[in-house]
C-alpha positions as CSV (number, residue, x, y, z in Angstrom):
1,M,-26.1,-42.3,-41.9
2,P,-26.1,-44.4,-38.7
3,T,-23.6,-43.8,-36.0
4,P,-20.6,-46.1,-36.4
5,E,-20.4,-48.9,-33.9
6,Q,-17.0,-49.3,-32.5
7,Y,-15.3,-52.8,-32.4
8,D,-11.8,-53.9,-31.7
9,F,-11.8,-56.3,-34.7
10,V,-14.1,-56.7,-37.7
11,A,-13.6,-59.1,-40.5
12,L,-15.2,-58.6,-43.9
13,G,-15.7,-62.2,-45.1
14,G,-15.9,-65.3,-42.8
15,G,-13.1,-67.5,-44.0
16,E,-10.7,-69.5,-41.9
17,A,-8.5,-66.7,-40.7
18,A,-11.5,-64.4,-39.9
19,K,-13.4,-66.8,-37.6
20,L,-10.2,-68.0,-35.9
21,L,-9.1,-64.5,-35.1
22,A,-12.5,-63.4,-33.9
23,W,-12.8,-66.5,-31.6
24,D,-9.3,-66.1,-30.3
25,L,-9.3,-62.3,-29.8
26,S,-12.7,-62.5,-28.1
27,S,-12.2,-65.4,-25.8
28,N,-8.5,-65.0,-25.0
29,H,-7.9,-61.3,-25.2
30,G,-11.2,-59.7,-24.3
31,K,-11.7,-58.0,-27.6
32,K,-15.1,-57.0,-29.1
33,C,-15.1,-58.8,-32.5
34,A,-17.5,-59.3,-35.4
35,V,-17.4,-61.3,-38.6
36,I,-19.5,-60.2,-41.6
37,E,-20.5,-63.0,-44.1
38,H,-23.2,-63.0,-46.7
39,G,-22.4,-66.5,-48.0
40,P,-21.9,-69.9,-46.3
41,I,-21.2,-69.7,-42.5
42,S,-17.5,-69.7,-41.8
43,G,-16.5,-69.5,-45.5
44,A,-16.3,-72.0,-48.2
45,C,-14.3,-74.9,-46.7
46,P,-16.8,-76.4,-44.3
47,T,-19.9,-75.9,-46.5
48,V,-19.1,-75.8,-50.2
49,A,-15.5,-76.9,-50.6
50,C,-13.2,-79.1,-48.4
51,M,-15.5,-80.9,-46.1
52,P,-18.4,-81.6,-48.4
53,T,-16.0,-82.6,-51.2
54,K,-14.2,-85.0,-49.0
55,T,-17.5,-86.4,-47.8
56,L,-18.5,-86.9,-51.5
57,L,-15.1,-88.6,-52.2
58,H,-15.7,-91.0,-49.3
59,S,-19.1,-91.9,-50.7
60,A,-17.4,-92.5,-54.1
61,Q,-14.9,-94.8,-52.4
62,L,-17.7,-96.8,-50.8
63,A,-19.4,-97.1,-54.2
64,H,-16.1,-98.2,-55.7
65,L,-15.7,-100.9,-53.0
66,A,-19.3,-102.0,-53.4
67,R,-18.8,-102.4,-57.2
68,Q,-15.7,-104.5,-56.5
69,V,-17.6,-106.7,-54.1
70,Q,-20.4,-107.1,-56.6
71,A,-18.0,-108.1,-59.3
72,S,-16.4,-110.8,-57.1
73,T,-19.6,-112.3,-55.8
74,P,-21.0,-115.2,-57.8
75,G,-24.5,-114.6,-59.1
76,A,-24.5,-110.9,-58.2
77,A,-25.9,-108.3,-60.5
78,S,-23.3,-107.3,-63.1
79,G,-21.6,-104.1,-63.9
80,D,-24.4,-101.7,-64.3
81,F,-23.8,-100.1,-60.9
82,K,-25.1,-96.6,-60.3
83,A,-25.0,-94.7,-57.0
84,D,-28.1,-93.2,-55.5
85,M,-27.1,-89.5,-55.6
86,A,-30.0,-88.4,-53.4
87,K,-28.5,-90.5,-50.6
88,V,-25.0,-89.1,-51.4
89,F,-26.4,-85.6,-51.3
90,A,-28.2,-86.3,-48.0
91,R,-24.9,-87.6,-46.4
92,K,-23.0,-84.6,-47.7
93,Q,-25.7,-82.2,-46.3
94,E,-25.6,-83.9,-42.9
95,V,-21.9,-83.2,-42.6
96,V,-22.4,-79.6,-43.8
97,D,-25.2,-78.9,-41.4
98,G,-23.1,-80.4,-38.5
99,M,-20.2,-78.1,-39.4
100,A,-22.5,-75.1,-39.5
101,D,-23.9,-76.0,-36.1
102,L,-20.4,-76.4,-34.7
103,F,-19.3,-73.0,-35.9
104,L,-22.4,-71.2,-34.8
105,G,-21.8,-72.7,-31.3
106,L,-18.3,-71.4,-31.3
107,F,-19.5,-67.9,-32.2
108,A,-21.9,-68.0,-29.3
109,E,-19.4,-69.5,-26.9
110,T,-16.7,-66.9,-27.6
111,K,-19.2,-64.1,-27.7
112,S,-18.0,-62.9,-31.1
113,E,-20.7,-61.6,-33.4
114,L,-21.6,-63.2,-36.7
115,I,-23.4,-60.7,-38.9
116,R,-25.2,-62.2,-41.9
117,G,-25.3,-59.9,-44.9
118,H,-23.3,-58.2,-47.6
119,G,-20.6,-55.9,-46.2
120,E,-18.9,-53.1,-48.1
121,L,-16.1,-50.8,-47.0
122,V,-17.2,-47.1,-47.0
123,G,-13.9,-45.8,-45.5
124,P,-10.4,-47.1,-44.7
125,K,-11.7,-49.0,-41.6
126,T,-15.5,-48.6,-41.7
127,I,-17.9,-51.3,-43.1
128,S,-21.5,-50.9,-44.0
129,C,-23.8,-53.9,-43.6
130,N,-27.6,-54.2,-43.1
131,G,-28.0,-50.5,-42.5
132,R,-25.3,-50.6,-39.8
133,L,-21.8,-49.0,-39.8
134,L,-19.0,-50.9,-38.1
135,T,-15.6,-49.4,-37.5
136,A,-12.7,-51.1,-35.8
137,E,-9.1,-50.7,-34.7
138,T,-8.2,-53.8,-36.8
139,V,-10.0,-54.8,-40.0
140,L,-9.5,-58.0,-41.9
141,I,-10.4,-58.7,-45.5
142,N,-11.1,-62.4,-45.8
143,T,-13.5,-62.7,-48.7
144,G,-12.0,-65.7,-50.4
145,S,-12.3,-66.6,-54.1
146,K,-14.7,-68.0,-56.6
147,A,-14.5,-70.4,-59.5
148,F,-13.3,-68.7,-62.7
149,V,-15.6,-69.0,-65.7
150,D,-14.0,-68.0,-69.0
151,T,-16.7,-66.0,-70.7
152,S,-14.5,-65.6,-73.7
153,I,-15.4,-69.1,-74.8
154,P,-18.5,-68.7,-77.1
155,G,-21.6,-70.2,-75.5
156,L,-20.1,-71.0,-72.1
157,A,-22.1,-68.5,-70.1
158,D,-25.3,-69.4,-71.9
159,A,-24.7,-73.1,-71.2
160,K,-25.1,-72.4,-67.5
161,P,-22.2,-74.6,-66.4
162,L,-21.8,-76.0,-63.0
163,T,-19.0,-75.0,-60.6
164,H,-18.0,-77.2,-57.7
165,V,-20.8,-75.4,-55.6
166,E,-23.6,-76.5,-57.8
167,L,-22.2,-79.9,-58.5
168,L,-22.2,-80.7,-54.8
169,N,-25.9,-80.0,-54.7
170,I,-27.3,-82.1,-57.6
171,T,-29.3,-85.2,-56.6
172,T,-29.2,-87.0,-60.0
173,L,-26.3,-88.8,-61.6
174,P,-25.0,-87.2,-64.8
175,S,-25.0,-89.6,-67.7
176,H,-21.9,-87.8,-69.1
177,L,-20.0,-85.2,-67.0
178,I,-17.6,-83.1,-68.9
179,I,-15.0,-81.3,-66.8
180,L,-13.2,-78.2,-68.1
181,G,-9.8,-78.1,-66.4
182,G,-7.6,-80.8,-64.9
183,G,-6.5,-79.2,-61.7
184,Y,-7.2,-80.4,-58.1
185,V,-11.0,-79.9,-58.2
186,G,-11.4,-81.4,-61.6
187,M,-9.4,-84.5,-60.8
188,E,-11.2,-85.2,-57.5
189,F,-14.7,-84.8,-59.1
190,A,-13.6,-86.8,-62.2
191,Q,-12.8,-89.9,-60.1
192,A,-15.7,-89.5,-57.8
193,Y,-18.3,-89.3,-60.5
194,A,-16.8,-92.1,-62.5
195,R,-17.0,-94.2,-59.4
196,F,-20.7,-93.2,-59.0
197,G,-21.3,-94.6,-62.4
198,A,-21.2,-91.6,-64.7
199,R,-19.2,-91.3,-67.9
200,V,-16.5,-88.6,-67.3
201,T,-14.3,-86.7,-69.7
202,V,-11.7,-84.2,-68.6
203,I,-10.6,-81.5,-71.0
204,E,-7.2,-79.8,-70.3
205,R,-5.6,-77.2,-72.5
206,N,-2.1,-78.0,-71.3
207,S,-0.2,-81.1,-72.4
208,Q,-1.0,-82.8,-69.1
209,V,-3.5,-82.4,-66.2
210,L,-2.1,-81.2,-62.9
211,N,0.3,-79.0,-65.0
212,K,2.6,-78.1,-62.2
213,E,3.3,-81.7,-61.1
214,D,6.1,-83.9,-62.3
215,S,5.3,-85.9,-65.4
216,D,5.9,-89.3,-63.7
217,V,3.3,-88.4,-61.0
218,V,0.7,-87.4,-63.6
219,T,1.4,-90.5,-65.8
220,E,0.8,-92.8,-62.8
221,L,-2.3,-91.1,-61.5
222,T,-4.0,-90.7,-64.9
223,T,-3.3,-94.4,-65.6
224,I,-5.2,-95.2,-62.4
225,L,-8.1,-92.9,-63.3
226,T,-8.3,-94.0,-66.9
227,R,-8.7,-97.6,-65.8
228,E,-11.6,-96.5,-63.7
229,G,-13.3,-95.0,-66.7
230,V,-12.1,-91.3,-66.8
231,E,-11.3,-90.0,-70.3
232,F,-8.6,-87.3,-70.7
233,L,-8.3,-84.9,-73.6
234,T,-5.1,-82.9,-73.2
235,S,-3.7,-80.1,-75.3
236,T,-7.3,-79.4,-76.1
237,T,-9.3,-76.2,-76.1
238,V,-13.0,-75.5,-76.4
239,T,-13.9,-73.2,-79.3
240,N,-17.7,-73.2,-78.9
241,I,-20.5,-74.6,-76.7
242,T,-24.1,-75.1,-77.4
243,G,-26.9,-76.4,-75.3
244,T,-27.5,-76.2,-71.5
245,S,-25.7,-78.1,-68.7
246,G,-28.2,-80.4,-67.0
247,S,-29.9,-81.5,-70.2
248,E,-27.6,-81.7,-73.2
249,I,-24.5,-79.8,-74.2
250,T,-22.2,-80.0,-77.2
251,L,-18.6,-78.8,-77.2
252,T,-16.5,-78.0,-80.3
253,L,-12.9,-78.9,-79.6
254,S,-9.5,-78.0,-81.0
255,N,-6.4,-80.1,-80.3
256,S,-3.0,-78.3,-80.5
257,S,-0.8,-81.4,-80.2
258,S,0.4,-83.6,-83.0
259,S,2.0,-86.2,-80.8
260,S,-0.2,-86.5,-77.7
261,S,-2.6,-89.5,-77.2
262,S,-5.5,-87.1,-77.6
263,A,-4.4,-85.8,-81.0
264,G,-6.9,-86.9,-83.5
265,G,-9.5,-87.0,-80.8
266,P,-13.1,-85.9,-81.3
267,S,-13.9,-82.6,-82.9
268,T,-17.1,-82.4,-80.9
269,L,-18.1,-83.9,-77.6
270,R,-21.7,-84.3,-76.2
271,G,-22.5,-84.6,-72.6
272,S,-25.3,-84.1,-70.1
273,H,-23.5,-81.8,-67.5
274,L,-20.6,-79.4,-67.7
275,L,-18.3,-78.6,-64.8
276,V,-16.0,-75.6,-65.0
277,S,-12.8,-76.3,-63.0
278,A,-10.4,-73.9,-64.6
279,G,-9.0,-72.0,-61.6
280,R,-10.2,-69.4,-59.2
281,T,-10.4,-65.6,-59.0
282,P,-10.3,-63.5,-55.8
283,N,-13.5,-61.9,-54.4
284,T,-12.2,-58.4,-54.3
285,S,-14.6,-56.4,-56.5
286,G,-17.8,-54.6,-55.4
287,I,-16.8,-54.2,-51.7
288,G,-15.2,-50.8,-51.8
289,L,-11.6,-51.9,-51.4
290,T,-9.9,-49.4,-53.7
291,E,-12.7,-46.8,-54.1
292,A,-13.6,-46.2,-50.5
293,A,-10.8,-47.7,-48.5
294,G,-7.8,-46.9,-50.7
295,I,-6.5,-50.5,-50.4
296,T,-4.0,-51.5,-53.1
297,L,-4.7,-54.5,-55.3
298,T,-2.2,-56.5,-57.3
299,A,-2.3,-57.0,-61.1
300,T,-4.2,-60.3,-60.5
301,G,-6.9,-58.6,-58.4
302,H,-5.7,-59.9,-55.1
303,V,-5.3,-57.6,-52.1
304,A,-1.6,-56.5,-52.0
305,V,0.0,-57.5,-48.6
306,D,3.4,-57.7,-47.1
307,A,4.9,-60.7,-45.3
308,Q,2.9,-60.0,-42.2
309,L,-0.3,-59.7,-44.3
310,R,-0.7,-56.0,-43.8
311,T,-2.4,-54.1,-46.6
312,S,-1.5,-50.6,-47.8
313,V,-3.8,-49.1,-45.2
314,P,-2.6,-49.2,-41.6
315,G,-4.6,-51.5,-39.3
316,V,-6.1,-53.4,-42.3
317,F,-5.0,-56.9,-43.0
318,A,-6.0,-59.5,-45.6
319,A,-5.7,-63.2,-45.5
320,G,-6.5,-66.4,-47.5
321,D,-7.4,-66.6,-51.2
322,C,-8.2,-62.9,-51.6
323,A,-4.7,-62.0,-50.4
324,G,-3.0,-64.4,-52.8
325,S,-2.1,-67.0,-50.1
326,P,-1.9,-70.5,-51.5
327,Y,-5.5,-71.6,-52.1
328,F,-5.7,-74.2,-49.2
329,T,-7.6,-73.9,-46.0
330,H,-4.6,-74.9,-44.0
331,M,-2.7,-71.9,-45.4
332,G,-5.6,-69.7,-44.3
333,W,-5.1,-71.2,-40.8
334,D,-1.5,-70.2,-41.0
335,D,-2.4,-66.7,-42.1
336,Y,-4.5,-66.5,-38.8
337,R,-1.3,-67.3,-36.8
338,V,0.7,-64.7,-38.7
339,I,-1.8,-61.9,-38.1
340,L,-2.4,-63.0,-34.4
341,G,1.3,-62.7,-33.8
342,V,1.3,-59.1,-35.1
343,L,-1.8,-58.2,-33.1
344,T,-0.5,-59.7,-29.8
345,G,3.0,-58.2,-30.1
346,A,4.8,-61.5,-31.0
347,P,5.1,-61.4,-34.8
348,R,6.6,-64.3,-36.7
349,E,10.0,-63.0,-37.8
350,R,9.6,-63.7,-41.5
351,G,5.8,-63.8,-41.6
352,T,4.7,-65.7,-44.6
353,E,8.1,-65.8,-46.3
354,G,9.6,-69.2,-46.8
355,R,6.8,-71.1,-45.1
356,Q,6.0,-74.7,-46.1
357,V,3.0,-75.2,-48.4
358,P,2.0,-78.9,-48.1
359,S,-0.8,-80.2,-50.3
360,V,-2.8,-83.3,-50.8
361,L,-4.9,-84.2,-53.8
362,F,-7.6,-86.4,-52.3
363,T,-8.1,-88.8,-55.2
364,S,-7.6,-92.5,-54.5
365,R,-4.7,-92.8,-54.6
366,E,-3.8,-89.6,-52.8
367,L,-1.1,-87.3,-54.0
368,A,0.8,-85.7,-51.2
369,H,3.6,-83.1,-51.6
370,V,5.8,-80.6,-49.8
371,G,8.8,-78.6,-50.9
372,L,10.5,-78.7,-54.3
373,R,9.3,-80.8,-57.2
374,E,11.9,-82.3,-59.6
375,G,10.8,-80.0,-62.4
376,E,11.0,-76.9,-60.1
377,A,14.5,-77.9,-58.9
378,R,15.7,-78.3,-62.5
379,E,14.2,-74.9,-63.4
380,K,15.9,-73.2,-60.5
381,G,19.3,-75.0,-61.0
382,V,19.1,-76.7,-57.6
383,K,21.3,-79.8,-57.5
384,Y,19.8,-82.7,-55.7
385,R,19.9,-86.5,-55.1
386,L,16.8,-88.4,-56.0
387,V,15.5,-91.4,-54.1
388,K,12.4,-93.2,-55.3
389,A,10.5,-96.3,-54.2
390,P,7.4,-98.1,-55.5
391,M,4.4,-97.9,-53.2
392,G,4.7,-101.7,-52.8
393,A,7.8,-101.1,-50.7
394,F,5.4,-99.5,-48.2
395,L,4.3,-102.9,-46.8
396,R,1.0,-101.6,-45.5
397,T,-0.2,-101.2,-49.2
398,R,0.2,-105.0,-49.7
399,A,-2.3,-105.6,-46.9
400,L,-4.6,-103.0,-48.5
401,G,-4.2,-104.4,-52.0
402,E,-3.3,-100.9,-53.2
403,T,0.3,-101.1,-54.3
404,E,0.1,-98.7,-57.2
405,G,2.0,-95.5,-57.0
406,F,5.4,-94.4,-55.5
407,A,7.2,-92.1,-53.2
408,K,10.2,-89.9,-54.0
409,A,12.3,-87.4,-52.2
410,L,14.9,-84.8,-53.2
411,V,17.9,-84.5,-50.9
412,E,20.7,-81.9,-51.1
413,A,23.4,-82.9,-53.6
414,E,26.1,-82.0,-51.1
415,G,24.2,-82.0,-47.8
416,E,21.6,-84.0,-45.9
417,R,18.6,-81.7,-45.8
418,I,15.4,-82.8,-47.6
419,L,14.4,-80.4,-50.3
420,G,11.1,-82.0,-51.4
421,F,8.9,-85.0,-50.9
422,T,6.1,-86.4,-53.1
423,A,4.0,-89.6,-52.6
424,L,1.2,-91.1,-54.6
425,G,-0.6,-93.9,-52.8
426,P,-3.3,-94.8,-50.2
427,G,-3.5,-92.3,-47.3
428,V,-0.1,-90.8,-48.1
429,G,-1.2,-87.4,-46.9
430,E,-0.6,-88.7,-43.4
431,L,3.1,-89.1,-44.3
432,L,3.6,-85.4,-44.6
433,P,3.9,-84.2,-41.0
434,V,7.0,-86.2,-40.1
435,V,8.8,-85.2,-43.3
436,Q,7.7,-81.6,-42.8
437,L,9.1,-81.5,-39.3
438,V,12.5,-82.8,-40.4
439,M,12.5,-80.2,-43.2
440,K,11.4,-77.4,-40.9
441,L,14.1,-78.0,-38.4
442,G,16.7,-78.4,-41.0
443,L,17.6,-81.9,-39.8
444,S,19.4,-84.6,-41.8
445,Y,17.2,-87.1,-43.6
446,K,19.1,-89.7,-41.5
447,E,16.9,-88.7,-38.5
448,L,14.1,-90.4,-40.3
449,V,16.2,-93.5,-41.0
450,D,17.0,-93.8,-37.3
451,L,13.3,-93.8,-36.2
452,T,11.6,-97.0,-35.1
453,I,8.1,-96.9,-36.6
454,V,5.3,-99.3,-36.0
455,H,4.8,-102.2,-38.4
456,P,2.7,-102.4,-40.6
457,T,2.0,-98.7,-41.0
458,M,2.4,-96.5,-44.1
459,S,5.0,-94.4,-42.2
460,E,7.5,-97.2,-41.8
461,G,8.0,-97.0,-45.5
462,L,9.7,-93.7,-45.0
463,V,12.6,-95.5,-43.2
464,D,13.4,-97.7,-46.2
465,L,12.9,-94.8,-48.6
466,F,15.4,-92.6,-47.0
467,R,17.8,-95.4,-46.3
468,S,18.2,-95.6,-50.1
469,V,19.4,-92.0,-50.7
470,P,22.3,-92.2,-53.0
471,P,25.7,-91.2,-51.6
472,M,27.1,-87.8,-52.2
473,S,29.5,-87.5,-55.1
474,K,33.1,-87.3,-54.1
């Protein structure tokens, strides 16, 4: 065995927290740091997830606008509009390559080492990679997650379905894209490929897509996407699959609802491509976590951590998807801050407990959320006052011609703190920070009402929304 090389910090997996900790500890604290990654440079987000997906969505929006212009131009070619997917792929790849170059530059600039290869723990704080042994005072597990493929569905594995990774790399437009799962990934790709010109069908086993969202939100969003050509089959399960994704596939379906709009839907469905978008599973197997390092896993296969993201082994932390943090890059970024606080002697008092988890679904219209949803509040017995306004009351949407959607907020029944905020409309993700700040500081919603906000911006609609909060009961 080679002699172990001593480091101050080594990360197994190159996700958001790993690279940020390595760069920070190297450049600001003089630590010897290394990040081991066998997959995309700097994890999934910049190369096979967030950034390329949002680039794809932007291209789809341009295709949508081009189709609208074509439809309104006398003498223009009619509605047989199809996007050039080779050009869409090239634009996506340009962004991905630029992100990779940026991160490689930061590794060089901070003098933190990026090791390309498969790493495996061979002891509590020792990692084997490329014939080398690396040991460190602090080790981070940041191996992320992968798309879950339910191999219990007969024929699914043999059908060679696409995950989001493969779908981002195809250069031809599917004639009929079938999507298994109506979560965030499924909804974003559904709208994008419908806008590119494909037929798209979303199959969801629950009674609605985006199963955790309030029903009024889902109804409004699916109405928009249905008008754009997306077909939804809810309360529907797949019992068998034949064929191969990329050529022709046939799905046998079973509908469990006698009242939903999809009841009485097709018993079989044929398509050209199949995307599996049915959740994610942590990358925690085959890297020696339990066998060699003695690190405890949860029942769901995530690394078990406390509120400071410490594992069961002293000096070993875990962050991001593999540690069960909410599956968003910005939560991995917050994990970095939590761990950095511990390592530099200034830990966050409650660590990850009680932290805000904002989210944005980047469909058009965007769905932005933070705090409690109505359904969650009812389940928990939390009393609240509800205020709701149509997106047309946000005057900027009138200039954009995008007045569909709404915003709503939950305010304490007998107080003035904001408990939750949801908005469905154009660019509403940009509304979150100001609402989050009021929530984080425990301020009254009236602080938003007292702001003077530039007209006409989306944010000014928040003033009128919160002005309309119903009075407290006497």
